[in-house]
Each structure stands twice: as C-alpha cells, then as structure tokens.
C-alpha positions in Angstrom: -144.2 -164.2 207.0 -141.8 -166.9 205.7 -140.0 -165.4 202.6 -139.5 -168.9 201.3 -143.2 -168.9 200.2 -142.2 -166.3 197.6 -140.2 -166.9 194.4 -138.3 -164.7 192.1 -138.3 -165.4 188.4 -135.7 -164.5 185.9 -137.5 -163.8 182.6 -135.0 -164.0 179.8 -135.1 -161.1 177.4 -134.0 -163.4 174.7 -137.4 -165.1 174.2 -139.5 -164.3 177.3 -139.0 -167.7 178.9 -138.4 -168.3 182.6 -134.7 -169.0 182.7 -134.3 -169.3 186.4 -136.5 -169.4 189.5 -135.3 -169.1 193.0 -136.9 -168.8 196.4 -136.3 -165.9 198.7 -134.3 -166.9 201.8 -136.3 -167.5 204.9 -135.7 -165.2 207.9 -134.2 -168.2 209.6 -131.7 -168.6 206.7 -130.8 -165.0 206.9 -130.2 -165.2 210.6 -128.1 -168.4 210.3 -125.9 -167.0 207.6 -125.4 -163.7 209.3 -124.4 -165.5 212.5 -122.0 -167.8 210.6 -120.4 -164.9 208.7 -119.8 -163.0 211.9 -118.2 -166.0 213.6 -116.1 -167.1 210.8 -114.8 -163.6 209.9 -113.1 -163.4 213.3 -111.0 -166.4 212.2 -110.6 -165.4 208.6 -109.0 -162.1 209.5 -106.1 -163.9 211.2 -105.3 -165.9 208.0 -102.0 -164.7 206.4 -102.3 -162.5 203.3 -100.5 -165.2 201.2 -103.2 -167.8 202.0 -106.0 -165.3 201.3 -104.4 -164.4 198.0 -104.0 -168.1 197.0 -107.7 -168.8 197.7 -108.8 -165.7 195.8 -106.6 -166.5 192.8 -108.0 -170.0 192.6 -111.5 -168.6 192.7 -110.7 -166.3 189.8 -109.1 -169.1 187.8 -112.3 -171.2 188.3 -114.5 -168.6 186.9 -112.2 -167.7 184.0 -112.0 -171.4 183.1 -115.8 -171.5 182.9 -116.1 -168.1 181.1 -117.8 -169.6 178.0 -120.5 -171.4 180.0 -121.0 -168.4 182.3 -121.1 -166.1 179.4 -123.9 -168.1 177.8 -125.8 -168.0 181.2 -125.3 -164.2 181.2 -126.7 -163.8 177.7 -129.8 -165.8 178.7 -130.3 -163.8 181.9 -129.8 -160.2 180.7 -129.5 -160.3 176.9 -126.0 -159.2 176.1 -124.8 -160.7 172.8 -122.9 -164.0 173.2 -119.9 -162.6 171.3 -119.3 -160.2 174.2 -120.6 -161.9 177.4 -117.6 -164.2 178.2 -115.3 -161.1 178.0 -116.8 -159.7 181.2 -115.1 -162.6 183.0 -112.1 -163.1 180.9 -111.0 -159.5 180.8 -112.5 -157.0 183.2 -113.3 -159.3 186.1 -110.0 -161.1 185.9 -108.0 -157.8 185.5 -109.6 -156.1 188.5 -109.5 -159.2 190.8 -105.9 -160.0 190.2 -104.8 -156.3 190.6 -106.6 -156.0 193.9 -105.2 -159.3 195.1 -101.6 -158.3 194.0 -101.6 -155.0 195.9 -103.5 -156.2 199.1 -100.5 -157.1 201.3 -98.6 -153.9 200.6 -101.6 -151.6 200.9 -102.9 -153.3 204.1 -99.5 -153.5 205.8 -99.1 -151.7 209.2 -98.3 -148.0 209.0 -95.2 -147.7 211.2 -94.9 -144.4 213.0 -91.6 -142.5 213.6 -89.4 -144.0 216.3 -89.9 -142.8 219.9 -87.8 -144.0 222.9 -89.5 -146.8 224.9 -92.5 -147.0 222.5 -93.6 -149.0 219.6 -96.4 -147.4 217.6 -98.2 -148.4 214.4 -101.6 -148.2 212.7 -103.2 -151.5 211.5 -105.9 -151.8 208.9 -108.5 -153.9 210.6 -111.3 -155.4 208.5 -114.7 -153.9 209.1 -116.4 -157.3 209.6 -119.3 -158.4 207.5 -119.9 -156.7 204.2 -123.3 -156.8 202.5 -122.9 -156.5 198.7 -126.1 -155.5 196.8 -125.2 -156.0 193.2 -126.8 -155.1 189.8 -127.7 -157.2 186.7 -126.1 -155.2 183.9 -122.5 -156.1 184.7 -122.9 -158.6 187.6 -119.3 -159.9 187.6 -117.6 -156.6 187.0 -119.6 -154.7 189.6 -119.4 -157.3 192.3 -115.7 -158.0 191.9 -114.9 -154.4 192.9 -116.2 -155.3 196.4 -116.1 -159.1 196.8 -112.4 -159.7 196.2 -111.0 -156.6 198.1 -113.3 -157.3 201.0 -112.2 -160.9 201.4 -108.6 -160.0 200.9 -108.9 -157.4 203.7 -110.1 -160.1 206.1 -113.9 -159.5 205.9 -116.8 -161.9 205.3 -119.1 -161.1 202.4 -122.8 -161.7 201.9 -123.7 -161.2 198.2 -127.3 -160.4 197.3 -127.5 -160.8 193.5 -130.0 -159.0 191.3 -133.2 -161.0 190.6 -132.3 -160.9 186.9 -128.9 -162.6 187.4 -129.1 -164.9 190.3 -126.8 -167.5 188.8 -123.8 -165.1 189.2 -123.8 -165.4 193.0 -124.1 -169.2 192.7 -121.1 -169.3 190.4 -119.1 -167.2 192.9 -120.1 -169.6 195.7 -119.1 -172.7 193.6 -115.7 -171.1 192.7 -114.9 -170.1 196.3 -115.8 -173.6 197.5 -113.5 -175.1 194.9 -110.8 -172.6 195.9 -110.9 -173.7 199.5 -112.4 -170.6 201.1 -113.7 -171.5 204.6 -117.4 -172.0 204.8 -119.2 -168.8 205.8 -116.6 -166.3 204.6 -118.6 -165.9 201.4 -122.4 -166.4 201.4 -125.2 -165.6 199.0 -128.8 -164.7 199.8 -131.7 -164.2 197.5 -133.7 -161.4 199.3 -136.8 -159.3 199.1 -136.5 -155.5 199.5 -137.9 -155.7 203.0 -135.3 -158.4 203.9 -132.5 -156.2 202.6 -133.7 -153.3 204.7 -133.8 -155.4 207.8 -130.3 -156.8 207.1 -128.9 -153.3 206.7 -130.3 -152.5 210.1 -128.9 -155.7 211.7 -126.0 -155.0 214.0 -124.1 -158.0 212.5 -123.7 -156.1 209.1 -120.8 -153.7 209.2 -120.7 -152.2 205.7 -123.0 -152.0 202.7 -121.9 -151.8 199.1 -124.7 -151.0 196.6 -124.7 -150.5 192.9 -128.0 -149.4 191.4 -130.5 -146.6 191.0 -130.6 -143.3 192.8 -133.8 -144.3 194.6 -132.2 -147.5 195.7 -129.2 -145.6 197.0 -131.5 -143.3 199.0 -133.2 -146.4 200.5 -129.9 -148.0 201.5 -128.6 -144.8 203.0 -131.8 -144.2 204.9 -131.6 -147.8 206.4 -127.9 -147.4 207.2 -128.5 -144.0 208.7 -130.0 -145.7 211.8 -126.5 -147.1 212.5 -122.9 -146.0 212.5 -121.8 -148.0 209.5 -120.2 -147.1 206.2 -121.8 -147.4 202.8 -120.5 -147.4 199.2 -123.0 -146.2 196.6 -122.5 -146.3 192.9 -125.7 -145.0 191.4 -125.3 -144.5 187.7 -124.7 -141.5 185.4 -125.5 -139.4 182.5 -122.0 -139.4 181.2 -121.1 -136.8 178.6 -118.4 -136.7 175.9 -117.0 -133.6 174.2 -115.5 -133.8 170.7 -113.2 -130.9 170.1 -112.3 -129.5 166.7 -108.8 -131.2 166.9 -110.2 -134.7 167.6 -108.9 -137.8 165.8 -112.2 -138.0 164.1 -112.3 -141.6 162.7 -111.1 -143.1 166.0 -113.4 -140.8 168.0 -116.5 -141.9 166.1 -115.6 -145.6 166.4 -115.0 -145.3 170.2 -118.0 -143.2 170.9 -120.4 -145.3 169.0 -119.2 -148.3 171.0 -119.4 -146.2 174.2 -123.0 -145.5 173.6 -124.3 -148.8 172.3 -122.2 -151.5 173.9 -124.4 -153.7 176.2 -127.4 -151.8 174.5 -126.4 -148.7 176.5 -127.1 -150.5 179.8 -124.0 -149.3 181.6 -123.7 -146.8 184.4 -120.7 -145.3 182.6 -122.1 -145.5 179.0 -121.8 -142.3 177.0 -125.3 -140.8 177.2 -124.8 -137.3 175.7 -122.3 -136.0 173.2 -121.3 -132.4 172.6 -119.5 -131.8 169.3 -117.6 -128.7 168.2 -119.3 -126.9 165.4 -116.2 -127.1 163.1 -116.4 -130.9 162.9 -120.2 -131.4 163.5 -121.1 -132.4 159.9 -118.3 -135.0 159.5 -118.8 -136.4 163.0 -122.5 -136.7 162.6 -122.3 -138.5 159.2 -119.7 -140.9 160.4 -121.7 -141.6 163.7 -124.9 -142.4 161.8 -123.2 -144.5 159.2 -121.5 -146.7 161.9 -124.7 -146.9 164.0 -126.6 -148.3 161.0 -124.1 -151.2 160.8 -125.2 -152.7 164.1 -127.0 -156.0 164.0 -130.0 -156.2 166.3 -131.0 -159.8 166.7 -131.1 -162.8 169.0 -128.1 -162.4 171.3 -127.2 -166.1 171.0 -126.4 -165.6 167.3 -122.6 -164.9 167.0 -123.2 -162.1 164.4 -125.4 -160.1 166.7 -123.9 -156.9 168.0 -126.9 -155.4 169.7 -129.1 -157.5 171.9 -132.4 -156.8 173.6 -132.8 -154.6 176.7 -133.2 -156.4 179.9 -137.0 -156.4 179.7 -139.8 -154.9 177.8 -140.4 -152.2 180.5 -136.9 -150.9 180.0 -137.3 -150.7 176.3 -140.7 -149.0 176.7 -139.1 -146.4 179.0 -136.4 -145.6 176.4 -138.9 -145.4 173.6 -140.9 -143.0 175.6 -137.9 -140.7 176.2 -137.1 -140.7 172.4 -140.7 -140.0 171.5 -140.9 -137.1 174.0 -137.7 -135.6 172.6 -139.1 -135.8 169.1 -142.3 -134.2 170.2 -140.3 -131.3 171.6 -138.3 -130.7 168.4 -135.6 -133.3 168.3 -134.9 -135.2 165.1 -134.4 -139.0 165.0 -131.8 -139.9 162.4 -132.1 -143.7 162.5 -135.0 -145.5 160.9 -136.1 -148.3 163.3 -137.7 -150.1 160.5 -134.3 -150.9 159.1 -133.7 -153.1 162.1 -136.1 -156.0 161.5 -136.0 -157.3 165.1 -137.1 -153.9 166.5 -140.7 -154.2 167.7 -142.9 -152.3 170.2 -143.9 -154.4 173.2 -140.6 -156.4 173.2 -137.2 -155.7 174.7 -135.7 -155.6 171.2 -135.0 -151.9 170.5 -133.2 -150.3 167.5 -130.4 -147.8 168.2 -131.2 -144.2 167.8 -129.3 -140.9 167.2 -131.0 -137.7 168.1 -130.1 -134.2 167.1 -131.7 -130.8 167.7 -131.9 -131.7 171.4 -131.6 -129.5 174.4 -131.5 -129.7 178.2 -135.2 -129.4 178.5 -135.6 -133.0 177.3 -135.4 -136.0 179.5 -133.2 -137.8 176.9 -130.5 -135.2 177.8 -131.1 -135.0 181.6 -132.3 -138.4 182.9 -130.3 -141.6 182.7 -131.6 -143.4 179.6 -129.9 -146.8 180.1 -130.5 -147.7 176.5 -129.1 -147.4 172.9 -129.7 -143.7 172.3 -127.2 -141.1 171.4 -128.3 -137.4 171.8 -125.9 -135.1 170.0 -125.5 -131.3 170.5 -123.4 -128.8 168.6 -121.2 -126.4 170.7 -119.1 -123.4 169.7 -116.2 -123.7 172.2 -114.8 -125.3 175.3 -116.7 -122.9 177.6 -120.1 -124.0 176.3 -119.1 -127.6 176.4 -118.0 -127.3 180.1 -121.2 -125.6 181.0 -123.4 -128.2 179.4 -121.4 -131.2 180.7 -121.8 -129.9 184.2 -125.5 -129.3 183.8 -126.4 -132.7 185.3 -127.4 -134.3 188.6 -124.9 -137.0 187.8 -121.1 -137.1 187.9 -119.6 -140.6 187.2 -117.4 -140.3 184.1 -116.9 -137.8 181.3 -114.6 -137.8 178.3 -112.9 -135.4 176.0 -111.7 -136.2 172.5 -108.7 -134.1 171.4 -105.1 -134.1 170.3 -104.2 -131.5 173.0 -103.3 -133.0 176.3 -103.0 -129.6 178.0 -106.4 -128.6 176.9 -107.8 -132.0 178.1 -106.3 -131.3 181.6 -107.5 -127.7 181.7 -111.1 -128.7 180.7 -111.0 -131.7 183.1 -110.2 -129.5 186.1 -113.5 -127.8 185.5 -115.7 -130.9 185.0 -117.7 -132.3 188.0 -117.0 -136.0 187.6 -115.4 -139.0 189.3 -113.3 -140.0 186.3 -112.1 -137.8 183.4 -111.1 -139.6 180.2 -109.1 -138.3 177.2 -109.7 -140.3 174.0 -111.4 -143.2 175.7 -114.6 -143.9 177.6 -116.6 -146.7 179.2 -113.7 -148.4 180.9 -112.5 -148.9 184.5 -108.7 -149.0 185.1 -108.3 -151.0 188.3 -105.3 -148.9 189.2 -107.5 -145.8 189.4 -110.2 -145.0 191.9 -113.7 -145.7 190.8 -115.9 -143.1 192.3 -118.7 -140.6 191.5 -120.0 -137.2 192.6 -123.4 -135.7 193.0 -126.2 -138.3 192.3 -123.7 -140.8 191.0 -123.1 -141.7 194.7 -120.2 -141.7 197.1 -117.4 -143.9 198.2 -114.5 -145.5 196.2 -113.6 -148.9 194.9 -110.6 -150.2 193.1 -107.1 -148.7 193.2 -104.9 -148.4 196.3 -107.7 -146.3 197.8 -110.3 -149.0 197.4 -109.3 -150.8 200.6 -110.0 -147.8 202.8 -113.7 -148.3 203.2 -113.4 -152.0 203.8 -111.0 -151.5 206.7 -111.0 -149.6 210.0 -107.8 -148.0 211.3 -106.7 -149.3 214.6 -103.8 -147.6 216.5 -101.3 -149.7 218.6 -99.6 -147.5 221.2 -97.2 -149.7 223.1 -95.0 -148.5 225.9 -92.2 -151.1 226.2 -91.3 -150.6 229.9 -92.7 -148.6 232.9 
C-alpha cells in the first residue's frame, strides 16, 4: 500500500484548527532516501572536523536567527505559551549544539597507544553510519539536537522522523542545513507511519536508532532492533521526584519547584512529578506552593501574559483529569479550585494546574507518568523515608534534593536510583553532563563527552612498519 495515500494532521491545541497536514512518505521515498544517506555518509565521514563544525554552526545560527518565527510555529503546533517557545531554540538548543560541536574534534581524536618498536597503533572513532532519529513533540528542538548535531559531527548521516504534532521542526532543520551547505543526503526527514518506522529499523541500511517517547514505544523500537545487531538510545520519560529537606532555602525552593512542575504544562520527561517535603517545613512549603500556583495564567498561549497553555490535545487533558479524580476518590485532597481558572473546561486541552495532598503510592498520580500540570505532595519524617519513596518507581530519569547541606545531598544522592541527581535545581540539562536514565526511563547516553560513544564504533589500527 502506498503510504502517500495517507495524511497526518497536526491539530492545534490552541483552537482545534488543522495547523499542518503532511503526507506519509511512500515506500519508494523511504528507499531512495535510505540509499542516498548510505552513499553520501561514506563521503561525509572523510570531511575534516573543521568543515563539519562550520556547517553545523551555520545551521544553528540559521535556526537561532528565526527563533521568533519558529517559536510561534511551536506554540501553534503543541501549545506552549509564546513567551517561552522561542527560548527552546535561543537557549537550550543553541547551548547544547554549540557545546557538542566545540568538543567533537578532541573527543573523536584517535586514541594513541603506548609506543612499541616497529609498530604504530591507535584506535579510531568510526561513525556508525546512518542514524534514525525518532523524536517527540514536547521539546522537538531540544530532544532532537541531542542526537542530530553529535551524529553529524561524528561523520554519520541522519534521517529525522518528527512527531506528527510537530512536523515543521524537521522541515526547519532541513532548511537550515541546506542554507548551511550540508551535502544533500547527510540530513533527511521522513514523515512515517508506525509500520514504516518498524520496517526502517529492520532495514540493514539503518545503523543506529535514537528514540525519545513512551515506554511502550521504546519496547517497540527495541523489539524491532532486536532482530539486528545495532545500537539503540532510548529516553522514555520519568516520574521525577523532589525532596525538600528541613534546611531548604524555602522561598527559592518553592519558586523553582512550582516552575519545575508546571512549565510546559508539565509536559516534560524531566518535569517534577512528585514532591516529598520534610514535616518540619510542610506547612510553610505547602502554603507558598499553593499561593504561587494560583498566580498562573491559563489562557490562549499566543497571548504574551499567558504562563500556562493547553495540553497537547484533549485526550492528554482527559487522562490527567482522570488521574486527579481517581486520587481524590481514594482520599487525596485537591487544593486548587479549577473554577478560578476561567479557561479550564472539560472536553478541551485547557487544564487548570492542581496540587494534591493526602496522596500515597497506591494512586496512579504518584506512580504513573502524569505529563500534565499536577503536583502531588507527601509529608516525610526524615531522609530515610524520602529515599525509600523516591526509589519506589519504575522510572529513574532525574531526581532533586533541596537543602543547604552539600554533604547530605551527596549522601542521599548515592542512594537514589536515577540518571541525574540535582541539588537546588531541577528540569534542566547541562550539556557537559551525561543525559541518561535507568529502569523504565530507558538506556543509553546523550550529551557530554560520553555522548559520542554510541554514535561511533571503535576501530583498531595495528600497523607493523617493517617485516
């Protein structure tokens, strides 16, 4: 069946209109682009690092220059308030891209082995080949840059499959790479069905798969890749906890955690999704948290004063509402009156923020990824109880502690099952640090010096100089 007979529509959460409509690639298109990528990659890997870096820097500059326009497109596609959308490109995207470009030549330099008479020996970081990048809608530039730029800097070709909700992101990449002078075929985009993605993963011309998305999606990718000997990088979300100790800087902690829960309407894999508060500061923390939450403005995300936009679609909002209702039915108390947020309405993606107390780990709001603007808070008596509860999760992406005691933060952090451990901050990726998860948060590593390892294959040169 020709996939071009099918279309994918981007329904804007702003007003329910069709914002974009694209055809799935035909099987012939997929075959052509795979063949082209495989061929061109063999030439691209021979291009000196300096030239690769120049191209990638020009690409970044093109996107940053258009951040205002691209931010507006993002708002229409997935609902983030316009006051924040351009920052995804201007800040995080640019910071990560430029760091990975800057370190590429040193990190990918040959590893020279100790001298040995009559021999020259070294290990080279060969590119893996063609990288298939399956990227999400919630942070489409931030998540994709973790793979796209390092892969191309390492000498690979990249085929980017965007989320159906944000197809224009891949097109913006393609335009920027074209303007930057990247040879045709080194970067390609394909709009694909799930069946086409599975067939691509099984195709011998694909050498690595990077996926950011759901746990179920990660299992599907891993199952398809399991028929071949290729690598996968899977970032599958989280149920990220925060622990507020009795010695926390309370005002700053409240401000940061409210933002960590509600930014992007909670639609972030590393959003704070459960908070454990020491009993000695419970009352003050709770009062401040509720007060600040009530200051959010839920409205049309194209309005500059809006601080909380709609969820990506009505189904997502309905799922969050269901988890909140279930928690309340089991004894939780909801502290925010949704009626005080005029735009909140059942049957729409516009959802008021919520703070839940009297929760426990028998509730889905505490155990399943919510991906919405909900803050469940639990009181704890000490570090030991906080550690036990923080580790009681299938996920392990990030976790944070809020304290004035660095030694305590390190001691607690040693016992927490997580990929990133924060002290006095949350919901941020430092490109100099490895971005990775444990348990159902996936496997693999992007960013940092370690981020190039999965995108390259060690190749040993063992040269005897004379017989």
